[in-house]
C-alpha positions in Angstrom: 190.1 46.9 82.7 188.2 49.6 84.6 184.4 48.9 85.1 182.2 51.7 84.0 179.4 52.7 86.4 175.8 52.8 85.3 174.5 56.2 84.4 172.6 58.1 87.2 168.8 58.2 86.5 167.6 61.7 85.7 164.6 60.9 88.0 164.0 58.2 90.6 161.0 57.8 92.9 161.7 55.4 95.7 158.8 53.9 97.8 157.0 57.3 97.4 153.9 57.8 99.5 151.9 61.0 99.1 148.9 62.1 101.2 146.5 65.0 101.3 145.4 66.2 104.8 141.8 67.4 105.1 139.3 68.0 107.8 138.2 64.5 107.3 141.8 63.3 108.0 144.6 61.9 105.9 143.8 60.9 102.3 146.5 58.5 100.9 146.7 59.5 97.2 149.8 57.6 96.2 151.2 54.5 97.9 154.6 52.7 97.5 155.3 54.2 94.1 158.6 53.5 92.3 159.7 55.1 89.0 163.1 55.4 87.2 163.7 57.7 84.2 167.1 57.3 82.5 168.8 60.1 80.4 167.0 60.5 77.1 164.3 58.1 78.0 160.5 58.6 77.8 158.2 57.0 80.3 154.4 56.9 80.1 152.1 56.8 83.1 148.5 55.7 82.4 145.4 55.0 84.3 141.9 56.2 85.1 141.2 59.7 86.5 141.9 59.7 90.2 144.6 57.0 90.1 147.3 59.4 91.1 149.1 60.2 87.8 149.0 64.0 88.1 149.8 63.8 91.9 153.1 62.1 91.0 153.9 64.9 88.5 153.0 67.6 91.0 155.1 65.9 93.7 158.1 65.9 91.3 157.6 69.7 90.8 156.9 70.1 94.5 153.6 71.9 93.7 151.3 69.9 96.0 149.6 72.9 97.7 149.3 73.5 101.4 147.5 70.2 102.3 149.6 67.9 100.1 152.7 66.1 101.6 155.2 63.5 100.8 154.8 61.3 104.0 157.6 58.8 103.1 160.0 57.9 100.3 162.3 59.9 98.1 162.3 61.8 94.8 165.9 61.9 93.4 166.7 64.3 90.6 170.2 63.6 89.2 170.9 61.9 92.5 169.7 64.8 94.7 166.6 64.5 96.9 164.0 67.1 95.9 162.2 66.8 99.2 165.3 68.0 101.1 165.9 71.1 98.9 165.0 74.7 100.0 162.4 76.7 98.3 165.1 78.8 96.6 166.8 75.7 95.3 163.5 74.5 93.9 162.8 77.8 92.2 166.1 77.7 90.4 165.5 74.1 89.3 161.9 74.6 88.0 161.8 75.9 84.5 165.5 75.4 83.9 166.2 71.7 84.6 162.7 70.4 85.3 159.7 71.8 83.1 156.1 70.9 82.9 153.5 71.2 80.1 149.9 71.2 81.4 146.8 70.0 79.8 145.3 73.5 79.5 147.9 75.9 78.0 146.2 79.0 79.5 147.0 77.7 82.9 150.7 78.5 82.0 150.2 81.7 80.1 149.5 85.2 81.5 146.6 86.7 79.5 147.8 90.2 80.2 151.3 89.8 78.9 152.6 89.5 75.4 153.9 86.1 74.5 157.4 87.3 73.8 157.8 88.8 77.3 156.6 85.6 78.9 159.1 83.5 76.9 161.9 85.9 77.6 161.4 85.5 81.4 162.8 82.0 81.3 166.4 82.7 80.2 166.3 86.1 81.9 165.5 84.6 85.3 167.5 81.3 85.0 170.5 82.3 83.0 170.9 86.0 83.5 171.3 86.7 79.8 170.7 90.1 78.1 167.3 91.2 76.9 168.5 91.0 73.3 169.8 87.4 73.7 166.6 86.4 75.5 164.5 87.9 72.7 166.6 86.1 70.0 166.3 82.8 71.8 162.6 83.1 72.2 162.2 84.0 68.5 164.4 81.0 67.6 162.4 78.6 69.8 159.0 79.7 68.3 160.5 78.8 64.9 161.7 75.4 66.2 158.2 74.6 67.4 157.0 75.3 63.8 154.8 78.3 64.6 154.1 80.4 61.5 155.4 84.0 61.6 157.2 83.8 64.9 157.8 87.6 65.1 154.0 88.2 65.0 153.4 85.6 67.7 156.1 87.2 69.9 154.1 90.4 69.8 150.7 88.8 70.3 148.7 88.2 73.5 147.7 84.6 74.2 144.0 85.2 73.2 145.1 86.2 69.7 146.4 82.7 68.8 144.6 79.3 68.5 144.6 76.6 71.1 147.1 74.5 69.2 149.4 77.5 68.9 149.1 78.3 72.6 150.1 74.7 73.4 153.2 75.1 71.1 154.1 78.3 72.9 154.0 76.5 76.3 156.2 73.7 74.9 158.6 76.4 73.6 158.6 78.0 77.1 159.2 74.6 78.8 162.2 73.8 76.4 163.8 77.3 76.4 166.5 76.4 79.0 167.1 72.9 77.7 165.7 71.0 80.7 166.9 67.5 81.7 163.4 66.4 82.5 160.1 67.4 80.8 156.7 66.4 82.4 153.7 66.3 80.1 150.3 66.1 81.8 147.7 65.3 79.0 149.2 68.0 76.8 147.1 67.1 73.7 143.8 65.9 75.2 141.8 69.0 74.2 143.2 69.2 70.6 142.2 67.8 67.3 143.9 64.6 66.2 145.9 66.5 63.5 147.1 69.1 66.0 147.9 66.3 68.4 150.0 64.5 65.9 151.9 67.7 65.1 152.5 68.4 68.8 153.6 64.8 69.6 156.1 64.8 66.6 157.4 68.2 67.7 157.9 67.1 71.3 159.8 64.0 70.2 162.0 66.0 67.7 163.0 68.6 70.3 163.5 66.2 73.1 165.9 64.2 70.9 167.7 67.3 70.0 168.2 68.4 73.6 168.5 64.9 75.1 165.6 65.6 77.3 164.0 62.8 79.4 160.2 62.8 79.5 157.3 61.6 81.7 154.2 61.4 79.6 150.9 61.3 81.5 147.9 60.3 79.5 144.8 58.1 79.3 145.5 57.6 75.5 147.3 54.3 75.2 147.9 54.9 71.4 149.8 58.1 72.3 151.9 56.3 74.8 152.8 53.7 72.2 153.9 56.4 69.8 155.9 58.5 72.3 157.3 56.3 75.1 160.0 53.7 75.7 158.6 52.3 79.0 155.2 52.5 80.7 153.8 52.5 84.3 150.2 51.5 84.7 148.6 53.1 87.8 145.5 52.1 89.7 144.2 53.6 92.9 147.5 55.2 93.9 149.7 52.3 93.0 151.8 51.2 90.1 150.2 47.9 89.1 152.3 47.0 86.1 155.6 48.4 84.6 157.7 47.4 81.7 158.8 48.4 78.2 155.9 49.5 76.0 156.2 46.3 73.9 156.2 44.1 77.0 153.1 45.7 78.5 151.2 46.1 75.2 151.9 42.6 73.8 152.2 40.6 77.0 150.3 42.4 79.7 150.3 40.6 83.1 147.8 42.5 85.2 144.0 42.2 84.9 143.6 46.1 85.1 145.9 46.5 82.1 143.8 43.9 80.2 140.7 45.8 81.2 142.0 49.1 79.8 142.8 47.5 76.5 139.4 45.8 76.4 137.8 49.3 76.7 139.4 51.0 73.7 138.2 50.5 70.1 141.3 48.9 68.5 141.3 47.9 64.8 139.1 44.9 64.3 136.6 45.8 67.1 133.0 45.4 65.9 130.1 46.9 67.8 128.0 43.9 67.0 130.4 40.9 66.9 133.2 42.2 69.1 131.7 45.0 71.4 133.9 46.8 73.8 134.0 45.5 77.4 134.1 48.2 80.1 135.7 47.5 83.4 132.9 46.8 85.9 132.5 49.0 89.0 134.3 52.2 89.8 137.8 53.3 91.1 137.6 53.2 94.9 138.1 56.4 96.9 141.5 56.6 98.6 140.0 56.1 102.1 137.7 53.3 101.0 140.4 51.0 99.4 139.7 47.2 100.0 142.0 44.9 101.9 144.5 43.2 99.7 144.3 44.0 96.0 142.8 47.4 95.3 141.5 46.1 91.9 140.0 43.0 93.5 136.3 44.1 93.5 136.5 44.8 89.8 138.6 41.9 88.7 137.5 38.9 86.8 140.3 36.8 88.3 139.7 37.7 92.0 140.1 34.7 94.3 139.0 34.8 98.0 141.8 33.9 100.4 144.5 34.9 97.9 143.7 38.4 96.7 141.8 39.9 99.7 144.5 40.3 102.4 147.8 41.8 103.1 150.1 44.1 101.0 150.2 43.1 97.3 153.8 43.6 96.2 155.2 44.1 92.7 156.8 40.9 91.4 159.0 40.4 88.3 157.5 38.6 85.3 159.7 35.7 84.5 162.3 36.0 81.8 161.3 39.6 81.1 163.9 42.1 82.5 162.1 45.2 83.9 158.6 43.8 83.5 156.7 43.7 86.9 153.2 43.1 88.0 151.3 43.8 91.3 149.2 40.7 91.0 149.4 37.4 93.1 147.8 35.3 90.4 149.3 36.5 87.1 151.3 33.2 86.6 148.0 31.2 86.9 146.1 33.2 84.4 146.0 31.8 80.8 146.6 35.2 79.1 146.2 33.8 75.7 142.8 32.5 76.5 141.9 35.4 78.8 139.7 37.0 76.2 137.0 39.4 77.5 133.5 38.1 78.1 131.9 39.6 75.0 128.2 39.3 74.3 127.3 39.6 70.7 124.8 42.5 70.1 121.9 42.0 67.7 122.2 44.3 64.7 119.3 46.7 64.3 117.9 46.8 60.8 117.8 50.3 59.4 114.4 51.9 58.7 112.9 54.8 56.8 114.7 58.0 56.1 114.3 60.3 59.1 116.8 63.2 58.4 117.6 64.8 55.0 120.1 67.7 54.6 119.8 69.3 51.2 122.3 72.0 50.1 122.3 73.5 53.6 124.3 76.7 54.2 124.9 78.7 57.4 126.6 82.1 57.1 127.2 84.6 59.9 127.1 88.2 58.7 130.0 90.4 60.0 129.6 94.1 59.9 132.5 96.5 60.1 131.3 99.4 62.4 134.3 101.5 61.8 133.9 105.1 60.6 135.8 104.4 57.4 133.5 101.4 56.6 130.4 103.5 57.2 131.7 106.4 55.0 132.6 104.1 52.2 129.5 101.9 52.4 131.7 98.8 52.8 129.7 95.6 52.2 129.3 93.1 55.2 131.5 90.0 55.1 130.3 86.5 55.9 131.7 83.6 58.0 130.8 80.6 55.9 130.3 78.0 58.7 128.4 75.5 56.7 128.6 75.4 52.9 126.4 73.1 50.7 125.9 70.2 53.1 124.1 67.2 51.6 123.5 63.9 53.5 120.7 61.9 55.2 120.2 59.5 58.0 117.8 56.6 58.5 115.9 55.3 61.5 118.2 53.3 64.0 121.3 54.5 62.0 124.4 56.2 63.5 125.8 58.9 61.3 129.1 60.4 62.5 130.3 63.9 61.6 134.1 64.3 61.9 136.6 67.0 61.3 138.9 69.5 63.1 137.7 72.3 65.4 136.2 75.0 63.2 135.0 72.7 60.4 131.3 73.5 61.1 130.2 70.3 63.0 128.8 72.1 66.0 127.3 74.8 63.9 125.2 72.2 62.0 124.1 70.8 65.4 122.9 74.2 66.4 120.9 74.6 63.3 119.4 71.1 63.9 118.5 72.0 67.5 116.9 75.3 66.4 119.5 77.4 68.1 120.5 78.9 64.7 118.6 79.4 61.5 120.0 78.0 58.2 120.9 80.7 55.6 119.8 78.5 52.7 118.9 75.0 51.8 116.7 72.5 53.6 116.9 70.4 56.8 114.1 67.9 56.7 113.1 66.0 59.8 110.3 63.5 58.8 109.8 65.7 55.6 109.3 68.8 57.7 111.7 71.6 57.0 113.1 72.8 60.3 116.2 74.7 59.0 114.4 78.1 59.3 112.4 77.1 62.5 114.0 78.4 65.7 113.5 76.4 68.9 111.1 79.0 70.3 108.7 78.3 67.4 108.9 74.5 67.6 106.1 72.7 69.4 106.7 70.4 72.3 106.4 67.3 70.0 109.2 68.6 67.8 111.5 69.6 70.7 110.9 66.2 72.3 111.4 64.4 68.9 114.9 65.9 68.6 117.2 65.9 71.7 120.9 66.4 72.4 123.6 64.9 74.6 126.2 67.5 75.3 130.0 67.2 75.6 130.3 68.5 79.2 127.8 67.1 81.6 129.0 69.4 84.3 127.4 72.5 82.6 124.1 70.9 81.6 122.8 69.7 85.0 121.2 72.1 87.6 123.4 71.7 90.7 120.4 72.7 92.9 118.0 70.0 91.8 118.1 66.2 92.3 118.8 63.8 89.4 115.3 62.5 89.6 113.6 65.9 89.4 115.7 66.9 86.3 114.7 63.7 84.4 111.1 63.9 85.6 110.8 67.4 84.3 111.5 66.3 80.8 109.0 63.5 81.0 106.3 65.9 82.1 107.3 68.7 79.7 106.9 66.5 76.7 103.7 64.9 77.9 105.1 61.4 78.1 103.5 60.9 81.5 101.5 63.2 83.9 100.6 60.9 86.8 103.3 61.5 89.5 103.6 57.8 90.3 104.1 56.9 86.6 106.6 59.7 86.1 108.7 58.5 89.0 108.5 54.8 87.8 109.6 56.0 84.3 112.6 57.9 85.9 113.6 54.8 87.8 113.3 52.7 84.6 115.6 55.3 82.9 118.1 55.0 85.7 118.0 51.3 85.2 118.5 51.7 81.5 121.6 53.9 82.0 122.9 51.5 84.7 122.7 53.8 87.6 121.5 52.7 91.0 117.8 53.8 91.8 119.0 55.7 94.9 120.6 58.2 92.6 117.1 59.5 92.2 117.6 61.7 95.3 121.3 62.7 94.6 122.5 66.0 93.3 125.0 66.4 90.5 127.9 67.2 92.9 127.5 63.8 94.4 128.2 62.1 91.0 131.4 61.3 89.0 131.9 62.6 85.5 130.8 59.4 83.9 127.7 59.2 86.1 126.8 62.7 85.2 127.1 61.9 81.5 124.8 58.9 82.1 122.2 61.2 83.7 122.5 63.5 80.6 121.8 60.5 78.4 118.8 59.5 80.5 117.4 63.0 80.3 118.0 63.1 76.5 116.0 59.9 76.0 113.3 60.8 78.6 111.0 62.4 76.0 111.2 59.4 73.6 113.1 61.2 70.9 113.5 59.8 67.4 116.7 61.7 66.7 119.5 62.4 69.2 122.5 64.6 68.4 125.5 63.6 70.5 128.2 66.3 70.5 131.5 64.8 71.7 129.6 62.9 74.5 132.6 60.8 75.7 135.7 62.9 74.9 136.1 64.0 78.5 135.7 60.5 80.0 138.2 57.7 81.0 138.5 54.9 78.5 136.5 52.4 80.6 133.7 54.9 81.3 133.8 55.8 77.6 133.2 52.2 76.6 130.3 51.9 79.1 128.6 55.1 77.9 129.2 54.1 74.2 127.6 50.7 74.8 124.8 52.4 76.7 124.1 54.6 73.7 124.0 51.7 71.4 121.6 49.7 73.7 119.1 52.5 74.0 119.4 53.2 70.3 118.5 49.5 69.6 115.6 49.6 72.1 114.1 52.8 70.8 115.3 52.6 67.1 116.7 56.2 67.6 118.7 57.9 64.9 122.0 59.1 66.3 124.0 62.0 64.9 127.4 61.5 66.6 129.8 64.4 66.4 133.4 63.6 67.3 137.1 64.0 66.4 137.9 60.5 67.8 138.1 58.5 64.6 138.8 55.2 66.5 135.5 55.6 68.3 133.8 56.7 65.1 135.1 53.6 63.3 133.6 51.4 66.0 130.3 53.1 66.5 129.2 54.7 63.2 127.3 53.1 60.3 128.1 56.1 58.1 130.6 58.9 58.3 130.5 62.5 57.0 134.0 64.1 56.9 133.9 67.9 57.1 136.6 70.6 56.4 136.0 74.3 56.7 132.3 74.0 56.3 132.4 71.7 53.4 131.8 67.9 53.1 135.1 66.5 51.9 134.0 62.8 51.9 131.1 60.7 53.0 130.1 57.0 52.8 129.7 54.0 55.0 132.3 53.5 57.7 134.0 50.7 55.8 134.2 52.9 52.7 135.6 56.0 54.5 138.2 54.0 56.4 139.5 52.2 53.3 141.0 53.6 50.1 140.1 55.6 48.1 140.3 58.5 50.5 140.0 62.2 50.3 143.5 63.5 51.1 142.0 65.2 54.3 140.5 61.9 55.4 143.9 60.2 54.7 145.6 62.8 57.0 143.0 62.3 59.7 143.4 58.6 59.8 147.2 58.9 59.9 147.0 61.2 62.9 144.9 58.8 65.1 147.1 57.0 67.7 146.4 53.3 67.8 147.3 51.2 70.9 148.3 48.2 68.8 151.9 47.2 68.1 150.8 45.0 65.1 149.5 48.2 63.3 151.6 50.0 60.7 150.5 53.5 59.8 151.3 55.9 57.0 152.9 59.0 58.4 151.2 62.3 57.4 151.4 65.4 59.4 149.4 68.4 58.2 151.3 71.8 58.2 149.6 74.9 59.3 146.3 75.7 60.9 142.8 75.3 59.4 142.1 78.7 57.6 139.5 81.2 58.8 135.9 80.6 57.6 135.8 84.5 57.4 138.4 84.3 54.6 138.4 80.8 53.2 140.8 79.8 50.4 139.6 80.0 46.8 139.1 76.7 44.9 139.5 73.7 47.1 139.1 74.6 50.8 141.8 72.1 51.7 144.4 73.2 49.1 146.5 75.3 51.6 147.4 72.2 53.6 146.9 69.4 51.2 150.0 67.1 50.8 148.6 65.8 47.4 147.9 69.3 45.9 148.1 69.1 42.1 148.6 72.8 41.3 146.7 75.8 40.1 143.5 73.9 39.5 143.2 73.2 43.2 143.6 77.0 43.9 141.1 78.2 41.3 138.3 75.6 40.9 135.9 74.0 43.5 136.6 70.3 43.3 134.1 67.9 41.6 132.3 65.3 43.7 133.5 61.8 42.6 131.1 58.9 43.1 132.5 55.6 44.2 129.6 53.2 44.5 126.3 54.1 46.1 126.7 56.9 48.5 130.5 57.0 48.8 131.5 60.5 47.6 134.8 62.4 47.5 135.2 66.1 46.6 138.6 66.2 45.0 140.5 67.2 41.9 142.5 64.0 41.9 141.3 61.6 39.1 139.2 58.6 40.1 142.1 56.4 39.1 144.5 58.3 41.3 142.1 58.1 44.3 141.4 54.4 43.8 145.2 53.6 43.6 145.9 55.1 47.0 147.6 52.8 49.6 145.8 52.1 52.9 146.8 54.3 55.8 146.4 51.6 58.4 147.7 48.1 57.9 147.9 45.2 60.3 150.9 43.0 60.4 150.8 39.6 58.7 150.3 37.9 62.2 147.2 39.9 63.0 143.6 39.7 61.7 144.0 41.6 58.4 140.4 41.3 57.4 139.4 44.4 59.4 141.7 46.8 57.7 142.8 45.6 54.3 141.3 47.4 51.3 138.5 45.6 49.5 137.9 45.8 45.8 136.8 49.4 45.5 133.8 50.1 43.5 134.6 51.6 40.1 133.9 55.3 40.1 130.8 56.3 38.1 132.2 59.7 37.1 131.8 63.2 38.4 128.7 64.7 39.9 
């Protein structure tokens, strides 16, 4: 009998060390990194920003720039060392056998070239096929990635299609030559959960069809669970734990991995009884790594004399093939009892009604300036960004507004902040209608009363001014304090509140990390003692640990000041954890609203059902209903007749959905669903998310739904 040899790995990194050489000297970015990807296998790489995930991917592509260098180790592709190949060999390899999909699709698309030409370049360059064959293959691949009207997209420029469509084009480009290895660097981070779900399913389908191996780089552990076979957890340039997804998710054996999971809002998390626990401290800079374990200064299980010296090596976890941990103490830790140190948070009682939105509409008038339109007297058209919004918010309450991009969330925020005027309806803030009141006409008290935390802290801080001066300006502007000493003391108190060192008073934004900048943004928003704060995707760009810390910070300040928080987000896991009530928007309309428990349990609006199904959950005990919405959200300039969701609804009844605006069904006090389905059909819906019988089912199982009281 002839013994069969083991298959050759598609990619193998052996003892890989990567450094960047700057004027300050050598910066070791990745140290002693090992990775093996077998044919048809998907491997996830996770960790905080700066841990070296993307550096590994760039090293595989040999795209490290002039100052990046592999100082030792090997990268073997199908048994050949990439570091020993010539530039011409690498050019032939990239795009044909190894492809990469970046986080930002426009980084891969030429804005001055039609999409068809850019796709055709791949087979024309790598396979020397004819123009006609390249065109046909490009057209076929656009169909495979489920883009509507592929011929139109072939002829379009990148700016003429949506972000989700751009990402699908980039995936089509990466797969055109049937590569053996596909690198995906946060390919869905900037997209809505529904678009993300479609892209993830698409990548999986096509990878299986072509037998493509994948390396999936992400900070989203739920996404890794849904897409990968094995996982590598990185920290400060090192792999700290490796294994199958089930091994690492269910039997993690490194304190950093445990810290990542403690920082994400899994089902069953409760902001009062079981709050998130962020990892203390910060990732060390590459040239400031401690002796011994890099994670030691942030680890709850650090032990002097054991963890603080020498090289910490990867060691196998007993009786688990392929599961390894870079920890000297993992056998001593009682992992079943190693629950995070949670501190119960006192629940703030809700107060009076602070915000009332009544039949609010916001339209943008679009005029056709063409000669034909002027001669025929053509009527202007309208973008219906907000259509008949009705909800309210109480003192100390968190109301989340969720929905896909283009649903009108940020437009409503602009009307609240006075950056836009409402077209009709009322927006009452303490019984004063501010819907028609632009920010220029609002007095200082009103502007200070209503503040905002923006999504991108980089764009909202003045790079030329110190942190202290930017917060102090708000305090003086709104008359909170005038005396310079008292102003400074209040700034220092705010820095304490957002858990930043007091010496940050003299720092400038460029000296801060992204999470620190967002904390400064929160301190500035609360400096004027606001009663209402609008937070527009305030944590979407942050690592999970920083996200947990900033979320807890918002809750602490809200409790102290009894602030009403309007939280705009597409992250339904975070919304479930943070919000008291949820407003689900689609194409300018409210599809559903109610308390968080009501919205996350049946009955659902079909759109809410699809949103919940699309959320990746980093828990192997969770079973989810599989719903992927087809097509893109329609244009608010030309919305569908009848129900706005009818063009994508998997539960569409028929002509009634196309012709008639759906009635608003009432399910108990405040739970409303705008849908043509009967109350009985809605009540009989199955839950989207169910925990296995071995898990705590109380968090997700449907309760007895309140009997519907009829139509509004």
